[in-house]
All heavy atoms as an XYZ file, in Angstrom:
780
protein
N     224.134     99.094     13.360
C     223.639     98.628     14.632
C     222.375     97.775     14.451
O     222.216     96.769     15.119
C     223.344     99.825     15.531
C     222.696     99.431     16.812
S     222.993    100.663     18.047
C     222.412     99.819     19.447
N     221.465     98.158     13.540
C     220.226     97.436     13.390
C     220.298     96.319     12.358
O     219.363     95.556     12.192
N     221.406     96.176     11.623
C     221.497     95.171     10.557
C     221.854     93.811     11.138
O     222.594     93.706     12.097
C     222.543     95.596      9.537
N     221.303     92.771     10.519
C     221.651     91.413     10.921
C     222.943     91.007     10.227
O     223.068     91.095      9.010
C     220.542     90.434     10.539
C     219.335     90.358     11.452
C     218.289     89.438     10.865
C     219.708     89.899     12.829
N     223.858     90.551     11.003
C     225.132     90.096     10.458
C     225.061     88.562     10.341
O     224.224     87.917     10.972
C     226.255     90.515     11.397
C     226.272     92.007     11.699
C     227.558     92.600     11.269
C     227.780     94.011     11.621
N     227.082     95.071     11.456
N     225.927     87.966      9.542
C     225.893     86.509      9.377
C     226.049     85.747     10.698
O     225.442     84.696     10.895
C     227.056     86.212      8.433
C     227.287     87.486      7.701
C     226.886     88.584      8.637
N     226.855     86.237     11.597
C     227.026     85.519     12.861
C     225.778     85.609     13.722
O     225.519     84.715     14.537
C     228.285     85.980     13.606
C     228.275     87.424     14.053
C     228.638     88.511     13.337
C     227.891     87.890     15.342
N     228.493     89.641     14.078
C     228.037     89.288     15.335
C     227.433     87.268     16.499
C     227.741     90.076     16.434
C     227.155     88.054     17.589
C     227.299     89.451     17.548
N     224.934     86.676     13.561
C     223.646     86.736     14.266
C     222.734     85.596     13.803
O     222.073     84.932     14.612
C     222.935     88.062     14.008
C     223.559     89.241     14.670
N     223.879     90.373     13.983
C     223.921     89.461     15.973
C     224.405     91.259     14.811
N     224.449     90.714     16.037
N     222.696     85.392     12.504
C     221.855     84.331     11.931
C     222.352     82.966     12.392
O     221.555     82.077     12.727
C     221.830     84.438     10.393
C     221.167     85.769      9.991
C     221.081     83.270      9.771
C     221.230     86.079      8.533
N     223.687     82.770     12.435
C     224.246     81.493     12.873
C     223.868     81.202     14.324
O     223.493     80.074     14.672
C     225.769     81.499     12.711
N     223.935     82.193     15.175
C     223.550     82.004     16.578
C     222.065     81.677     16.674
O     221.662     80.800     17.444
C     223.920     83.249     17.411
C     225.434     83.372     17.529
C     223.279     83.184     18.791
C     225.899     84.627     18.224
N     221.245     82.350     15.892
C     219.807     82.090     15.896
C     219.511     80.656     15.460
O     218.685     79.964     16.069
C     219.098     83.086     14.983
C     217.582     83.000     14.927
C     216.980     83.338     16.284
C     217.037     83.918     13.869
N     220.186     80.165     14.435
C     219.986     78.794     13.955
C     220.389     77.781     15.021
O     219.693     76.796     15.280
C     220.750     78.563     12.625
C     220.790     77.080     12.259
C     220.134     79.368     11.515
N     221.518     78.024     15.676
C     221.978     77.116     16.733
C     220.973     77.077     17.881
O     220.636     76.001     18.386
C     223.388     77.529     17.230
C     223.775     76.769     18.494
C     224.427     77.296     16.154
N     220.453     78.221     18.276
C     219.472     78.264     19.371
C     218.194     77.519     18.967
O     217.631     76.766     19.756
C     219.177     79.726     19.768
C     217.987     79.802     20.703
C     220.395     80.351     20.408
N     217.732     77.717     17.742
C     216.538     77.019     17.279
C     216.740     75.500     17.251
O     215.846     74.741     17.636
C     216.133     77.518     15.889
C     215.522     78.917     15.833
C     215.279     79.335     14.391
C     214.232     78.959     16.619
N     217.919     75.048     16.814
C     218.195     73.605     16.785
C     218.231     73.048     18.201
O     217.714     71.967     18.468
C     219.506     73.320     16.025
C     219.292     73.586     14.536
C     219.966     71.882     16.240
C     220.562     73.487     13.710
N     218.799     73.804     19.131
C     218.846     73.338     20.517
C     217.445     73.279     21.135
O     217.140     72.378     21.903
C     219.757     74.237     21.355
C     221.262     74.107     21.084
C     222.036     75.151     21.887
C     221.744     72.709     21.433
N     216.617     74.269     20.817
C     215.278     74.307     21.410
C     214.348     73.250     20.822
O     213.650     72.560     21.569
C     214.653     75.694     21.234
C     215.199     76.813     22.122
C     214.557     78.133     21.721
C     214.920     76.514     23.582
N     214.315     73.132     19.516
C     213.319     72.283     18.870
C     213.860     70.951     18.393
O     213.096     70.043     18.105
C     212.676     73.024     17.697
C     211.914     74.245     18.118
C     212.403     75.501     17.847
C     210.717     74.139     18.807
C     211.715     76.630     18.239
C     210.019     75.260     19.203
C     210.522     76.514     18.915
N     215.130     70.831     18.216
C     215.708     69.585     17.715
C     215.783     69.599     16.206
O     215.021     70.286     15.521
N     216.716     68.824     15.679
C     216.970     68.815     14.235
C     215.825     68.170     13.465
O     215.584     68.499     12.300
C     218.274     68.080     13.947
N     215.079     67.249     14.089
C     213.994     66.572     13.380
C     212.746     67.445     13.269
O     212.035     67.405     12.268
C     213.649     65.266     14.105
C     212.591     64.454     13.389
C     212.420     63.115     14.026
C     211.398     62.229     13.415
N     210.528     62.699     12.428
N     212.476     68.237     14.264
C     211.241     69.047     14.253
C     211.322     70.280     13.364
O     210.306     70.759     12.891
C     210.897     69.492     15.675
C     210.347     68.399     16.518
C     209.802     68.970     17.781
N     209.360     67.952     18.704
C     208.940     68.199     19.910
N     208.926     69.437     20.358
N     208.538     67.230     20.683
N     212.481     70.815     13.151
C     212.591     72.056     12.356
C     212.115     71.879     10.914
O     211.349     72.719     10.423
C     214.024     72.586     12.406
C     214.381     73.273     13.719
C     215.843     73.715     13.678
C     213.499     74.452     13.985
N     212.500     70.823     10.176
C     211.972     70.679      8.810
C     210.452     70.483      8.789
O     209.774     71.001      7.901
C     212.685     69.437      8.261
C     213.905     69.303      9.089
C     213.555     69.857     10.439
N     209.935     69.741      9.781
C     208.478     69.553      9.847
C     207.769     70.878     10.096
O     206.718     71.173      9.502
C     208.116     68.555     10.950
C     208.624     67.152     10.657
O     208.865     66.865      9.460
O     208.782     66.372     11.619
N     208.329     71.693     10.986
C     207.735     72.995     11.293
C     207.772     73.902     10.055
O     206.811     74.596      9.750
C     208.455     73.646     12.462
N     208.901     73.895      9.334
C     209.016     74.713      8.129
C     208.023     74.246      7.060
O     207.406     75.061      6.373
C     210.447     74.658      7.594
N     207.847     72.924      6.934
C     206.920     72.376      5.954
C     205.481     72.780      6.274
O     204.726     73.203      5.403
C     207.054     70.852      5.931
C     206.649     70.216      4.651
C     207.003     68.732      4.611
N     208.435     68.510      4.708
C     209.037     67.793      5.668
N     208.336     67.207      6.601
N     210.344     67.651      5.671
N     205.106     72.661      7.548
C     203.742     73.021      7.927
C     203.511     74.523      7.805
O     202.414     74.962      7.445
C     203.435     72.545      9.342
O     204.226     73.240     10.275
N     204.551     75.315      8.069
C     204.424     76.760      7.890
C     204.219     77.104      6.412
O     203.384     77.944      6.067
C     205.666     77.467      8.434
C     205.688     78.986      8.333
C     204.580     79.594      9.192
C     207.032     79.525      8.759
N     204.938     76.418      5.530
C     204.774     76.640      4.091
C     203.386     76.268      3.613
O     202.771     76.981      2.811
N     202.839     75.154      4.119
C     201.477     74.758      3.745
C     200.460     75.788      4.215
O     199.533     76.140      3.483
C     201.139     73.398      4.360
C     201.806     72.254      3.696
C     201.380     70.936      4.314
N     202.238     69.854      3.888
C     202.657     68.882      4.653
N     202.285     68.828      5.922
N     203.430     67.941      4.180
N     200.652     76.247      5.435
C     199.719     77.239      5.977
C     199.746     78.521      5.150
O     198.693     79.111      4.859
C     200.072     77.574      7.426
O     199.993     76.422      8.226
N     200.933     78.949      4.768
C     201.029     80.173      3.951
C     200.382     79.977      2.579
O     199.734     80.899      2.071
C     202.495     80.587      3.806
C     203.154     81.111      5.077
C     204.628     81.407      4.833
C     202.450     82.361      5.565
N     200.537     78.787      1.986
C     199.882     78.518      0.700
C     198.366     78.549      0.830
O     197.667     79.085     -0.035
C     200.323     77.163      0.160
C     201.454     77.292     -0.838
C     201.802     75.965     -1.465
N     202.950     75.444     -0.711
C     203.051     74.244     -0.199
N     202.109     73.363     -0.385
N     204.109     73.882      0.476
N     197.842     77.988      1.922
C     196.397     77.984      2.140
C     195.885     79.407      2.321
O     194.861     79.795      1.733
C     196.044     77.097      3.357
C     196.284     75.637      3.020
C     194.604     77.321      3.785
C     196.204     74.714      4.221
N     196.599     80.200      3.106
C     196.181     81.589      3.333
C     196.203     82.362      2.019
O     195.280     83.128      1.718
C     197.088     82.254      4.391
C     196.805     81.638      5.760
C     196.888     83.760      4.416
C     197.762     82.075      6.837
N     197.227     82.152      1.225
C     197.332     82.847     -0.062
C     196.174     82.471     -0.979
O     195.552     83.338     -1.613
C     198.662     82.493     -0.726
C     198.895     83.207     -2.031
C     200.242     82.827     -2.608
C     200.462     83.467     -3.959
N     201.736     83.069     -4.571
N     195.834     81.175     -1.034
C     194.738     80.727     -1.889
C     193.399     81.291     -1.415
O     192.570     81.713     -2.228
C     194.682     79.206     -1.920
N     193.183     81.324     -0.103
C     191.922     81.848      0.429
C     191.775     83.337      0.174
O     190.701     83.819     -0.192
C     191.813     81.546      1.923
C     191.634     80.085      2.244
C     190.351     79.525      1.689
O     189.316     80.214      1.684
O     190.370     78.366      1.245
N     192.839     84.109      0.368
C     192.740     85.550      0.116
C     192.509     85.819     -1.372
O     191.757     86.725     -1.733
C     193.999     86.287      0.595
O     195.158     85.710     -0.003
C     194.120     86.233      2.104
N     193.124     85.002     -2.232
C     192.912     85.175     -3.679
C     191.450     84.875     -4.032
O     190.826     85.601     -4.816
C     193.836     84.261     -4.464
C     193.767     84.468     -5.962
C     194.802     83.616     -6.674
C     194.870     83.916     -8.135
N     193.774     83.427     -8.908
N     190.876     83.814     -3.437
C     189.485     83.484     -3.747
C     188.542     84.552     -3.206
O     187.526     84.862     -3.828
C     189.124     82.115     -3.188
O     189.096     82.134     -1.783
N     188.858     85.144     -2.054
C     188.031     86.228     -1.532
C     188.071     87.444     -2.454
O     187.049     88.091     -2.701
C     188.486     86.622     -0.127
C     188.134     85.652      0.995
C     188.766     86.109      2.302
C     186.639     85.547      1.153
N     189.257     87.764     -2.976
C     189.367     88.891     -3.899
C     188.596     88.604     -5.181
O     187.948     89.491     -5.739
C     190.833     89.174     -4.207
C     191.589     89.769     -3.028
C     193.079     89.880     -3.292
O     193.591     89.365     -4.273
N     193.776     90.577     -2.391
N     188.661     87.362     -5.668
C     187.910     86.998     -6.877
C     186.410     87.098     -6.630
O     185.662     87.568     -7.495
C     188.266     85.583     -7.331
C     189.687     85.479     -7.863
O     190.285     86.534     -8.166
O     190.194     84.341     -7.968
N     185.951     86.662     -5.456
C     184.529     86.766     -5.116
C     184.089     88.227     -5.082
O     183.019     88.570     -5.587
C     184.234     86.116     -3.767
C     184.338     84.596     -3.820
O     184.390     84.059     -4.946
O     184.386     83.988     -2.736
N     184.911     89.086     -4.477
C     184.562     90.510     -4.430
C     184.504     91.096     -5.830
O     183.618     91.889     -6.149
C     185.592     91.277     -3.585
C     185.491     90.968     -2.101
O     184.458     90.405     -1.683
O     186.454     91.287     -1.372
N     185.439     90.697     -6.676
C     185.457     91.208     -8.048
C     184.221     90.738     -8.812
O     183.599     91.489     -9.548
C     186.730     90.741     -8.743
C     187.001     91.440    -10.050
C     188.351     91.064    -10.676
N     189.460     91.182     -9.754
C     190.230     90.161     -9.362
N     190.022     88.952     -9.825
N     191.226     90.355     -8.540
N     183.831     89.459     -8.615
C     182.638     88.928     -9.287
C     181.385     89.658     -8.838
O     180.512     89.986     -9.642
C     182.489     87.435     -9.011
C     183.564     86.605     -9.693
O     184.240     87.138    -10.606
O     183.726     85.429     -9.304
N     181.273     89.926     -7.530
C     180.107     90.644     -7.022
C     180.042     92.059     -7.581
O     178.974     92.553     -7.924
C     180.136     90.686     -5.487
C     179.839     89.361     -4.785
C     180.016     89.529     -3.288
C     178.439     88.903     -5.101
N     181.191     92.713     -7.679
C     181.220     94.068     -8.226
C     180.802     94.057     -9.699
O     180.063     94.939    -10.144
C     182.615     94.657     -8.074
N     181.253     93.054    -10.465
C     180.877     92.975    -11.871
C     179.376     92.734    -12.023
O     178.725     93.315    -12.886
C     181.666     91.870    -12.558
C     183.130     92.202    -12.769
C     183.931     91.038    -13.310
O     183.335     89.949    -13.519
O     185.134     91.201    -13.515
N     178.813     91.875    -11.168
C     177.377     91.619    -11.236
C     176.586     92.857    -10.883
O     175.572     93.157    -11.501
C     176.996     90.470    -10.294
C     177.416     89.117    -10.783
C     177.001     88.041     -9.818
C     177.484     86.674    -10.258
N     177.140     85.635     -9.291
N     177.045     93.599     -9.878
C     176.348     94.815     -9.477
C     176.405     95.849    -10.597
O     175.420     96.533    -10.869
C     176.947     95.372     -8.196
N     177.558     95.971    -11.258
C     177.672     96.915    -12.372
C     176.765     96.507    -13.522
O     176.143     97.337    -14.164
C     179.120     97.000    -12.860
C     180.019     97.709    -11.866
O     179.485     98.406    -10.970
O     181.259     97.563    -11.976
N     176.692     95.208    -13.786
C     175.864     94.725    -14.890
C     174.387     94.954    -14.602
O     173.613     95.330    -15.484
C     176.135     93.257    -15.148
N     173.963     94.767    -13.360
C     172.557     94.920    -13.014
C     172.146     96.384    -12.937
O     170.992     96.715    -13.158
C     172.258     94.224    -11.692
C     172.279     92.723    -11.808
C     172.004     92.047    -10.485
O     171.888     92.694     -9.465
N     171.899     90.733    -10.517
N     173.082     97.276    -12.636
C     172.705     98.674    -12.517
C     172.357     99.282    -13.884
O     171.708    100.299    -13.965
C     173.824     99.481    -11.858
O     174.967     99.498    -12.703
N     172.780     98.634    -14.975
C     172.487     99.141    -16.303
C     171.119     98.754    -16.829
O     170.697     99.225    -17.881
N     170.394     97.899    -16.127
C     169.071     97.475    -16.584
C     168.068     98.612    -16.434
O     168.023     99.290    -15.420
C     168.558     96.270    -15.786
C     169.294     94.998    -16.067
C     169.687     94.180    -15.035
C     169.580     94.595    -17.362
C     170.362     93.001    -15.281
C     170.248     93.429    -17.618
C     170.634     92.630    -16.572
O     171.291     91.471    -16.820
N     167.245     98.790    -17.482
C     166.166     99.764    -17.427
C     164.920     99.078    -17.956
O     165.004     98.189    -18.804
C     166.511    100.986    -18.272
C     167.662    101.779    -17.693
C     167.876    103.062    -18.461
O     167.130    103.390    -19.374
N     168.909    103.788    -18.100
N     163.752     99.488    -17.471
C     162.537     98.841    -17.955
C     162.338     99.104    -19.444
O     162.714    100.148    -19.978
C     161.432     99.477    -17.118
C     162.018    100.715    -16.546
C     163.498    100.517    -16.493
N     161.748     98.123    -20.127
C     161.497     98.271    -21.546
C     160.344     99.245    -21.778
O     159.391     99.297    -21.002
C     161.132     96.912    -22.144
C     162.250     95.861    -22.124
C     161.695     94.523    -22.585
C     163.390     96.304    -23.010
N     160.405    100.018    -22.875
C     159.275    100.897    -23.169
C     158.088    100.061    -23.615
O     158.250     98.949    -24.128
C     159.813    101.775    -24.317
C     160.922    100.986    -24.913
C     161.498    100.158    -23.813
N     156.862    100.565    -23.450
C     155.683     99.779    -23.858
C     155.692     99.572    -25.373
O     156.130    100.424    -26.138
C     154.503    100.632    -23.413
C     155.038    101.982    -23.166
C     156.496    101.852    -22.879
N     155.199     98.425    -25.786
C     155.100     98.090    -27.194
C     154.073     99.005    -27.843
O     153.028     99.306    -27.263
C     154.703     96.611    -27.314
C     154.547     96.129    -28.739
C     155.641     96.068    -29.585
C     153.311     95.743    -29.213
C     155.501     95.623    -30.883
C     153.165     95.298    -30.506
C     154.267     95.238    -31.341
O     154.132     94.807    -32.624
N     154.354     99.459    -29.068
C     153.492    100.435    -29.740
C     152.079     99.898    -29.943
O     151.105    100.633    -29.813
C     154.108    100.844    -31.069
N     151.921     98.630    -30.259
C     150.605     98.059    -30.516
C     149.904     97.626    -29.233
O     148.751     97.226    -29.258
N     150.559     97.740    -28.134
C     150.007     97.274    -26.874
C     149.138     98.358    -26.249
O     149.449     99.537    -26.316
C     151.171     96.921    -25.935
C     150.804     96.115    -24.735
C     152.057     95.760    -23.924
O     153.018     96.498    -23.951
N     152.003     94.649    -23.250
N     148.019     97.945    -25.669
C     147.135     98.909    -25.031
C     147.734     99.353    -23.706
O     148.462     98.617    -23.058
C     145.770     98.281    -24.769
C     145.009     97.944    -26.019
C     143.670     97.306    -25.675
O     143.401     96.977    -24.522
N     142.828     97.147    -26.686
N     147.393    100.559    -23.351
C     147.824    101.064    -22.059
C     147.101    100.292    -20.964
O     145.945     99.919    -21.125
C     147.518    102.567    -21.941
C     148.342    103.432    -22.870
C     149.827    103.387    -22.508
O     150.179    103.240    -21.357
N     150.679    103.488    -23.527
N     147.742    100.037    -19.850
C     147.079     99.273    -18.790
C     145.877    100.035    -18.239
O     145.855    101.268    -18.198
C     148.174     99.116    -17.723
C     149.218    100.109    -18.054
C     149.090    100.433    -19.500
N     144.861     99.265    -17.880
C     143.660     99.838    -17.282
C     144.017    100.423    -15.920
O     145.116    100.240    -15.406
C     142.586     98.743    -17.126
C     142.133     98.132    -18.437
C     141.293     99.105    -19.250
O     140.611     99.952    -18.693
N     141.336     98.977    -20.566
N     143.044    101.100    -15.359
C     143.259    101.676    -14.048
C     143.595    100.559    -13.055
O     142.977     99.499    -13.069
C     141.993    102.413    -13.601
C     142.136    103.116    -12.284
C     140.830    103.799    -11.883
O     139.776    103.507    -12.418
N     140.920    104.719    -10.964
N     144.579    100.809    -12.225
C     145.005     99.786    -11.283
C     143.950     99.576    -10.219
O     143.267    100.513     -9.813
C     146.320    100.189    -10.618
C     147.486    100.207    -11.582
C     148.775    100.563    -10.850
O     148.752    100.995     -9.715
N     149.881    100.379    -11.538
N     143.839     98.331     -9.795
C     142.886     98.010     -8.762
C     143.416     98.477     -7.406
O     144.614     98.455     -7.159
C     142.639     96.503     -8.696
C     141.955     95.959     -9.919
C     141.750     94.450     -9.802
O     142.391     93.812     -8.990
N     140.869     93.915    -10.626
N     142.485     98.883     -6.586
C     142.878     99.310     -5.239
C     143.293     98.078     -4.446
O     142.782     96.984     -4.656
C     141.699     99.996     -4.554
N     144.225     98.241     -3.546
C     144.638     97.077     -2.744
C     143.489     96.601     -1.870
O     142.556     97.338     -1.551
C     145.795     97.619     -1.906
C     145.663     99.102     -1.952
C     144.939     99.437     -3.218
N     143.540     95.340     -1.491
C     142.486     94.721     -0.697
C     142.376     95.416      0.652
O     143.363     95.668      1.326
C     142.799     93.239     -0.480
C     141.840     92.565      0.470
C     140.567     92.240      0.058
C     142.206     92.297      1.776
C     139.682     91.631      0.919
C     141.343     91.696      2.644
C     140.072     91.356      2.215
O     139.202     90.771      3.078
N     141.152     95.728      1.007
C     140.884     96.309      2.318
C     139.928     95.375      3.044
O     138.897     94.982      2.516
C     140.266     97.701      2.203
C     141.220     98.716      1.615
C     140.568    100.086      1.512
O     139.397    100.243      1.788
N     141.346    101.060      1.103
N     140.269     95.046      4.252
C     139.428     94.158      5.043
C     138.158     94.905      5.440
O     138.179     96.123      5.644
C     140.172     93.707      6.291
N     137.022     94.201      5.506
C     135.789     94.868      5.918
C     135.927     95.338      7.374
O     136.687     94.766      8.163
C     134.731     93.767      5.788
C     135.491     92.481      5.785
C     136.840     92.783      5.251
N     135.220     96.388      7.718
C     135.334     96.888      9.093
C     134.841     95.830     10.078
O     133.870     95.122      9.824
C     134.440     98.126      9.110
C     133.579     98.018      7.898
C     134.290     97.155      6.914
N     135.539     95.715     11.160
C     135.178     94.718     12.157
C     134.171     95.297     13.135
O     134.240     96.467     13.501
C     136.421     94.258     12.916
C     137.403     93.523     12.035
C     138.596     93.049     12.843
O     138.719     93.360     14.022
N     139.465     92.289     12.203
N     133.267     94.442     13.537
C     132.282     94.867     14.530
C     132.921     94.761     15.909
O     133.773     93.901     16.144
C     131.033     93.982     14.455
C     130.317     94.104     13.126
C     129.079     93.225     13.084
O     128.773     92.546     14.043
N     128.397     93.245     11.960
N     132.507     95.617     16.804
C     133.100     95.548     18.136
C     132.784     94.211     18.794
O     131.705     93.669     18.635
C     132.463     96.711     18.888
C     131.274     97.097     18.088
C     131.519     96.659     16.681
N     133.723     93.693     19.514
C     133.572     92.414     20.199
C     132.825     92.666     21.501
O     133.192     93.528     22.298
C     134.938     91.777     20.477
C     134.791     90.477     21.234
C     135.689     91.576     19.179
N     131.758     91.913     21.674
C     130.952     92.074     22.879
C     131.566     91.282     24.014
O     131.975     90.142     23.833
C     129.525     91.609     22.634
N     131.631     91.902     25.163
C     132.165     91.238     26.337
C     131.083     90.337     26.902
O     129.987     90.799     27.232
C     132.589     92.297     27.350
C     133.253     91.703     28.581
O     133.695     90.544     28.503
O     133.349     92.398     29.611
N     131.337     89.007     27.045
C     130.298     88.112     27.530
C     129.833     88.459     28.939
O     128.660     88.302     29.285
C     130.924     86.729     27.489
C     132.326     86.887     27.039
C     132.552     88.301     26.701
N     130.712     88.954     29.753
C     130.328     89.310     31.128
C     129.359     90.488     31.095
O     128.367     90.534     31.805
C     131.579     89.628     31.965
C     131.185     90.115     33.365
C     132.491     88.411     32.051
N     129.654     91.439     30.253
C     128.796     92.628     30.147
C     127.405     92.232     29.623
O     126.402     92.785     30.040
C     129.448     93.661     29.210
C     128.722     94.972     29.140
C     128.769     95.712     30.487
O     129.712     95.585     31.234
N     127.730     96.473     30.774
N     127.341     91.260     28.698
C     126.052     90.841     28.149
C     125.199     90.191     29.242
O     123.970     90.382     29.276
C     126.277     89.835     27.026
C     126.810     90.533     25.774
C     127.435     89.593     24.829
N     126.554     88.996     23.851
C     126.787     87.810     23.278
N     127.795     87.085     23.672
N     125.983     87.357     22.357
N     125.789     89.466     30.139
C     125.045     88.824     31.213
C     124.510     89.885     32.168
O     123.370     89.833     32.625
C     125.918     87.797     31.960
C     125.237     87.275     33.216
C     126.282     86.652     31.015
N     125.271     90.883     32.443
C     124.841     91.955     33.369
C     123.700     92.761     32.777
O     122.824     93.239     33.495
C     126.014     92.891     33.682
C     127.053     92.254     34.582
C     128.083     93.283     34.953
N     129.214     92.590     35.592
C     130.426     93.037     35.634
N     130.735     94.164     35.052
N     131.363     92.358     36.245
N     123.746     92.981     31.434
C     122.692     93.786     30.798
C     121.353     93.047     30.825
O     120.308     93.677     30.845
C     123.081     94.086     29.333
C     124.217     95.082     29.270
O     124.494     95.753     30.286
O     124.856     95.177     28.192
N     121.336     91.750     30.808
C     120.089     90.993     30.769
C     119.488     90.887     32.089
O     119.181     91.076     33.021
C     120.305     89.593     30.195
C     120.612     89.685     28.725
O     120.176     90.616     28.061
N     121.334     88.722     28.229
């Protein structure tokens, strides 16, 4: 019941030729083939990009800092980060006039 028989396909082809015409069907098939090739190439490039990113991430995760050189001196005490000097309170010009 669910299988396509040869006469089903023949009826489908006849209906398609009647709807679209004999000239448009090869053009439609050609453009469909091009579209499928483009989609295939794009999905392949996306998979390659993902694979490249994964390889780079694996390669970078293996990096560890080098141990200090034996003849090298230990670093001096680290400097404290810059701290801005304390700001003086801003005087309100209106208040200064009232005080005088």
